[in-house]
C-alpha positions, 0 to 999 in steps of 0.5 A: 144811472150810468148815463146820468153819472156820465153827464152829471156836472156835480162837484167831485166828492170823495169816493164817488159819493153821489147823495147827501141828506139835507135836513130842511127846517122851517115853519110847518104850521100852515098849508102854505108852509107844508106844501111849499116845503114839499115842493121845494124839496122835490125841486132841489132833488131834481135841480141837484140830479139826486145829489141833495135829498131833503129830510122834511120834519113835517113827514116825521112828526105826528099832528097830535100828542106832540111831546118831547119825543118830537124835539128829540127825533128832530134833533137826531135828524139834524145830527145824522143828516149830512147838511141842512137848510134853514128857512128864516122867513117871518118877521120873527124867526121860528124859535124851533128852527133857530134851536135846530140851526144852533145845534147844527152849528155846534156839530159843524154841519154845512148849512144854507139859510134861505129867506124869501121874505122881503120884509125888513127885520133884525137890527135895522141896519141895511148891511145886516141880515134881516133877522136877529144878529145872534143868528148871523156870521156862523161858519160853513153857512151860506145865506141866500136872500131872495125877494119872494114877491119879485121871484113870483112876479118874474115867474108868473105865467099866463098859461097856468098856475102850474107853469108859474110854480114850475118856473119859480121853484126851478129857479129858487132850487137851482140857487139853493143847490149852488149854495149847498155846493159852496157850503159843503166845500168849506173847510171843516172847523175841527180836524182832531179825531178825538176832539170831534168824537168828544163833541158829538158824544157831548151833543148826544148827552146835552139835550137830556130828556131821553135824547141819548136813548135814541142812539145805539152803541157805536152809532156816533162812531159810525156816523162820524165815519160815514160823514168823513167818507163823504168829505164832510169832516176832516179826513183825519177824523175817521178812525184809522 
């Protein structure tokens, strides 16, 4: 670990923080979704030299007996993660992913929107993002749009499928890490400590349906302190 710290060229962080948790939201309905998410998560960890460790909802959920508890646990992981990646693939965005994205934006969590789907969608304007306009132009959010087919063809190897996968995911993950770095360094929207605590407390009560019961006493306060020490919130938001 000492040798890695000496050679790591990662952007500096307060108090030598080296790892950030990243909620990875997106489709998880098919084998392609599940394996793709898992692969990209591993490559992001490698490309960032351990700086960004993804939290995959598919590893937190049960395949059967899906109830409101699934929603609650996923929303809590959005709140408690340091950052988030939202996969905006598809002709129409996954509705659950959009809900999680807006929840993250309410909490001023630095985010990266990833789209590898090369189909056109959204408002039909070539200058707009290829999805519904309401999900665009949010602060502390970096948008990474890649042409999935071009990425695949460019990475395709005659040696083996494994070599193709390595080439493609290595390139994509490196671009994601760059976007995560950029989003993380954008200035927080709110610097007032009392307003920030009130916002997070409201976000605990807002979802209803037993969501607030997932939080222990003083857990929000501890969460805000931890995020402040990582430079994710204004330094003034940490209790003196």
